Residue frames as qw, qx, qy, qz and C-alpha x, y, z in Angstrom:
[[0.924, 0.037, -0.249, 0.287, -21.58, 11.61, -23.72],
 [0.393, 0.463, -0.329, 0.723, -19.16, 14.41, -22.81],
 [0.485, -0.617, 0.122, -0.607, -21.36, 15.29, -19.79],
 [0.955, -0.277, -0.093, -0.054, -20.86, 11.75, -18.43],
 [0.762, 0.236, -0.252, 0.548, -17.09, 11.94, -18.87],
 [0.037, 0.593, -0.240, 0.767, -16.93, 15.35, -17.11],
 [0.715, -0.537, 0.042, -0.445, -19.06, 14.05, -14.24],
 [0.963, -0.102, -0.162, 0.190, -16.82, 11.01, -13.88],
 [0.545, 0.412, -0.265, 0.680, -13.70, 13.20, -13.92],
 [0.250, -0.623, 0.204, -0.712, -15.09, 15.52, -11.22],
 [0.875, -0.411, -0.018, -0.254, -16.20, 12.59, -9.05],
 [0.895, 0.092, -0.221, 0.377, -12.77, 10.98, -9.41],
 [0.290, 0.530, -0.274, 0.748, -11.00, 14.21, -8.49],
 [0.516, -0.598, 0.145, -0.596, -13.18, 14.65, -5.39],
 [0.961, -0.239, -0.133, -0.040, -12.59, 11.06, -4.31],
 [0.704, 0.312, -0.328, 0.547, -8.84, 11.64, -4.36],
 [0.063, 0.468, -0.333, 0.816, -9.20, 14.38, -1.73],
 [0.723, -0.473, -0.031, -0.503, -11.74, 12.72, 0.56],
 [0.087, -0.472, 0.836, -0.267, -10.00, 10.92, 3.42],
 [0.538, -0.098, -0.819, -0.176, -10.80, 7.24, 3.88],
 [0.640, -0.530, 0.091, -0.548, -13.28, 6.59, 6.65],
 [0.106, -0.351, 0.891, -0.269, -12.18, 4.30, 9.44],
 [0.690, -0.083, -0.549, -0.464, -14.02, 1.05, 8.81],
 [0.820, -0.327, -0.464, 0.078, -12.88, -0.73, 11.94],
 [0.025, -0.696, 0.444, -0.563, -11.47, 0.04, 15.35],
 [0.766, -0.297, -0.547, 0.159, -10.51, -1.62, 18.59],
 [0.240, -0.793, 0.292, -0.477, -9.96, -0.33, 22.11],
 [0.814, -0.066, -0.507, 0.277, -7.45, -2.12, 24.32],
 [0.419, -0.874, 0.159, -0.190, -6.40, -1.30, 27.87],
 [0.663, 0.365, -0.510, 0.408, -2.68, -1.65, 28.55],
 [0.658, -0.738, -0.030, -0.148, -2.33, -2.35, 32.28],
 [0.312, 0.704, -0.550, 0.322, 1.19, -1.56, 33.47],
 [0.900, -0.398, -0.163, 0.072, 3.01, -4.07, 35.68],
 [0.698, -0.336, 0.061, 0.630, 6.48, -2.54, 35.41],
 [0.302, 0.930, 0.033, 0.210, 8.07, 0.83, 34.61],
 [0.726, -0.392, 0.071, 0.561, 11.82, 1.44, 34.71],
 [0.250, 0.965, -0.080, -0.009, 13.56, 4.74, 33.90],
 [0.824, -0.132, 0.152, 0.529, 17.15, 4.50, 32.69],
 [0.075, 0.966, -0.111, -0.220, 19.15, 7.74, 32.46],
 [0.816, 0.052, 0.228, 0.529, 22.16, 7.86, 30.17],
 [0.348, -0.331, 0.145, 0.865, 24.48, 10.48, 28.68],
 [0.026, 0.189, 0.556, 0.809, 22.07, 11.24, 25.82],
 [0.472, -0.292, -0.134, -0.821, 18.81, 11.42, 27.77],
 [0.499, -0.124, 0.678, -0.526, 16.33, 8.91, 29.18],
 [0.389, -0.045, -0.839, -0.378, 14.85, 5.53, 28.28],
 [0.605, -0.134, 0.445, -0.647, 11.56, 4.36, 29.76],
 [0.303, 0.061, -0.927, -0.213, 10.89, 0.63, 29.68],
 [0.561, -0.040, 0.379, -0.735, 7.33, -0.39, 30.47],
 [0.307, 0.015, -0.904, -0.296, 5.44, -3.66, 30.28],
 [0.439, 0.030, 0.578, -0.687, 2.19, -5.26, 31.30],
 [0.349, 0.290, 0.891, 0.003, -1.01, -6.94, 30.24],
 [0.223, -0.031, -0.435, -0.872, -3.35, -6.25, 27.31],
 [0.264, 0.341, 0.789, -0.437, -7.01, -6.27, 28.31],
 [0.236, -0.096, -0.521, -0.815, -9.97, -6.30, 25.93],
 [0.633, -0.383, -0.338, -0.582, -13.40, -6.06, 27.47],
 [0.630, -0.573, 0.367, -0.375, -12.01, -7.09, 30.86],
 [0.986, -0.002, 0.152, 0.072, -10.30, -10.22, 29.45],
 [0.312, -0.681, 0.533, 0.393, -6.51, -10.60, 29.23],
 [0.840, 0.528, 0.099, -0.079, -5.57, -11.19, 25.57],
 [0.774, 0.404, -0.163, 0.459, -1.80, -10.73, 25.74],
 [0.548, -0.632, -0.060, 0.544, 1.13, -8.71, 27.02],
 [0.419, 0.874, 0.054, 0.241, 2.90, -5.57, 25.81],
 [0.632, -0.282, -0.008, 0.721, 6.31, -3.93, 25.84],
 [0.186, 0.953, 0.186, 0.149, 6.69, -0.17, 25.52],
 [0.632, -0.185, -0.004, 0.753, 9.88, 1.87, 25.07],
 [0.120, 0.978, 0.164, 0.037, 10.09, 5.64, 25.19],
 [0.683, 0.006, 0.010, 0.731, 13.23, 7.58, 24.25],
 [0.041, -0.990, -0.104, 0.085, 13.87, 11.18, 25.32],
 [0.716, 0.207, 0.003, 0.667, 16.98, 12.77, 23.82],
 [0.299, -0.693, -0.183, 0.630, 18.35, 15.82, 25.61],
 [0.034, 0.559, -0.213, -0.801, 17.88, 18.95, 23.47],
 [0.070, 0.029, -0.800, -0.595, 16.20, 16.83, 20.79],
 [0.366, -0.454, -0.724, -0.368, 12.80, 16.01, 22.28],
 [0.288, -0.436, -0.573, 0.631, 12.76, 18.05, 25.49],
 [0.090, 0.761, 0.315, -0.561, 11.41, 21.64, 25.85],
 [0.457, -0.011, 0.230, -0.859, 9.30, 22.93, 24.23],
 [0.612, 0.025, -0.647, -0.454, 8.06, 19.56, 22.86],
 [0.455, -0.310, 0.673, -0.494, 8.37, 17.50, 26.06],
 [0.894, 0.219, -0.075, -0.385, 7.92, 14.35, 24.00],
 [0.453, -0.413, 0.782, 0.114, 9.46, 10.92, 23.50],
 [0.522, 0.280, -0.675, -0.440, 9.86, 8.62, 20.51],
 [0.636, -0.159, 0.597, -0.463, 7.71, 5.62, 21.41],
 [0.470, 0.174, -0.797, -0.336, 7.56, 1.99, 20.29],
 [0.658, -0.141, 0.515, -0.531, 4.88, -0.39, 21.57],
 [0.367, 0.159, -0.863, -0.308, 4.78, -4.10, 20.74],
 [0.743, -0.133, 0.261, -0.601, 1.60, -6.02, 21.48],
 [0.145, 0.216, -0.962, -0.083, 2.03, -9.78, 21.95],
 [0.747, -0.103, -0.031, -0.656, -1.14, -11.85, 21.62],
 [0.625, -0.273, 0.701, -0.209, -1.58, -15.22, 23.28],
 [0.674, 0.369, -0.540, -0.344, -0.78, -18.26, 21.12],
 [0.968, -0.148, -0.200, -0.039, -0.20, -21.96, 21.68],
 [0.590, -0.702, 0.371, 0.150, 2.64, -22.86, 24.02],
 [0.717, -0.147, 0.522, 0.439, 5.95, -23.30, 22.25],
 [0.473, 0.558, 0.414, 0.542, 5.30, -20.86, 19.41],
 [0.213, -0.060, -0.073, 0.972, 6.25, -17.21, 19.08],
 [0.197, 0.617, 0.596, -0.475, 3.26, -14.94, 19.71],
 [0.302, 0.689, 0.447, 0.484, 1.35, -13.11, 17.01],
 [0.366, -0.515, -0.203, 0.748, 2.24, -9.42, 17.37],
 [0.257, 0.858, 0.295, 0.331, 1.60, -5.83, 16.31],
 [0.516, -0.269, -0.125, 0.803, 4.15, -2.98, 16.63],
 [0.094, 0.935, 0.317, 0.128, 3.23, 0.69, 16.84],
 [0.531, -0.070, -0.066, 0.842, 5.51, 3.73, 16.58],
 [0.000, 0.845, 0.332, 0.419, 4.85, 7.37, 17.32],
 [0.189, 0.414, -0.348, 0.820, 5.27, 10.13, 19.89],
 [0.462, -0.594, -0.622, 0.215, 4.32, 10.32, 23.57],
 [0.004, -0.687, 0.049, -0.725, 3.51, 13.77, 24.99],
 [0.415, -0.114, -0.714, 0.552, 4.53, 13.93, 28.66],
 [0.217, -0.157, 0.157, -0.950, 2.21, 16.90, 29.34],
 [0.736, -0.093, 0.029, -0.670, -1.20, 15.23, 28.99],
 [0.468, -0.256, 0.841, -0.089, 0.32, 11.71, 28.83],
 [0.795, 0.443, 0.281, -0.306, -1.05, 10.83, 25.40],
 [0.446, -0.232, 0.718, 0.482, 0.32, 9.15, 22.25],
 [0.653, 0.639, 0.051, -0.403, -0.20, 9.53, 18.53],
 [0.178, -0.460, 0.788, 0.370, 1.24, 7.14, 15.97],
 [0.788, 0.293, -0.243, -0.483, 0.48, 4.23, 13.70],
 [0.919, -0.131, 0.371, 0.024, 0.97, 0.50, 13.25],
 [0.149, 0.769, -0.544, -0.300, 4.42, 0.03, 11.73],
 [0.318, 0.310, -0.883, -0.151, 4.59, -3.75, 11.59],
 [0.783, -0.146, 0.307, -0.520, 2.67, -6.94, 12.33],
 [0.345, -0.180, 0.914, 0.116, 3.03, -10.70, 12.21],
 [0.041, -0.075, -0.819, -0.567, 1.34, -12.63, 9.44],
 [0.044, -0.556, -0.825, 0.092, -2.11, -12.92, 11.07],
 [0.050, -0.833, -0.356, 0.420, -2.36, -9.12, 11.44],
 [0.419, -0.027, 0.361, 0.833, -0.65, -7.71, 8.34],
 [0.065, 0.686, 0.580, 0.435, -3.94, -6.08, 7.30],
 [0.322, -0.881, -0.302, 0.171, -3.63, -3.56, 10.17],
 [0.572, -0.162, 0.106, 0.797, -0.30, -2.05, 9.06],
 [0.129, 0.305, 0.249, 0.910, -0.58, 1.71, 8.64],
 [0.346, -0.718, -0.580, -0.167, -3.60, 1.99, 10.97],
 [0.054, -0.670, 0.209, -0.711, -3.84, 5.12, 13.14],
 [0.656, -0.356, -0.611, 0.264, -3.25, 4.71, 16.86],
 [0.115, -0.656, 0.229, -0.710, -3.67, 6.87, 19.95],
 [0.573, -0.378, -0.686, 0.241, -3.63, 6.32, 23.68],
 [0.224, -0.719, 0.136, -0.644, -4.53, 8.33, 26.73],
 [0.253, 0.162, -0.810, 0.504, -3.44, 7.68, 30.30],
 [0.660, -0.508, -0.210, -0.512, -5.90, 6.45, 32.91],
 [0.749, -0.601, 0.267, -0.081, -4.09, 5.95, 36.22],
 [0.395, -0.506, 0.717, 0.272, -1.45, 3.25, 35.66],
 [0.624, 0.325, 0.692, 0.160, -3.19, 2.08, 32.49],
 [0.060, 0.333, -0.397, -0.853, -3.21, 3.31, 28.90],
 [0.633, 0.490, 0.526, -0.288, -6.37, 3.19, 26.80],
 [0.195, -0.299, 0.656, 0.665, -5.12, 2.35, 23.30],
 [0.638, 0.573, 0.358, -0.369, -7.37, 2.94, 20.28],
 [0.262, -0.227, 0.708, 0.615, -6.45, 1.65, 16.82],
 [0.588, 0.590, 0.317, -0.455, -8.55, 2.54, 13.77],
 [0.339, -0.188, 0.734, 0.558, -8.14, 1.18, 10.25],
 [0.563, 0.397, -0.220, -0.690, -9.59, 1.49, 6.77],
 [0.278, 0.173, -0.919, -0.221, -10.88, -1.70, 5.24],
 [0.559, -0.321, -0.712, -0.279, -13.16, -4.45, 6.48],
 [0.405, -0.565, 0.262, -0.669, -14.98, -3.68, 9.71],
 [0.941, -0.253, -0.115, -0.194, -15.21, -7.36, 10.66],
 [0.697, 0.287, -0.453, 0.476, -11.43, -7.56, 11.09],
 [0.442, -0.835, 0.127, -0.303, -10.26, -7.10, 14.68],
 [0.224, 0.473, -0.771, 0.363, -7.49, -7.86, 17.10],
 [0.424, -0.209, -0.873, 0.121, -8.13, -10.62, 19.67]]
């Protein structure tokens, strides 16, 4: 009996240190239609927007804001605090379902690392999911991976 309890204790301890596997993921292409840089006394804002494409089909629109603060996120980091909100198409006259991501953009390679910080009711299950993007011309290839049910996905 004590052997079974020890085995259970060791298995439980190991499980606590094994990271959760990503059960589901989605890849979306964010195709930029606008980019505006706004300099101010504290640094720079970048405002970007465009269309969300999934498998060549437009599924929504996005807004992206980057903030660079002089002497706070410049050399040697060369990074910006970044917020991206994905708006997914809904019936006319209703606010769109949405997912918001926050993280850091690295201006060197043009990539992003962050996570889902908030979502509307339909997508609450994705909160906390890991997110990255890499630049491809004027588009960003956004990948979001989550633990949980693999059949869940964004539009």
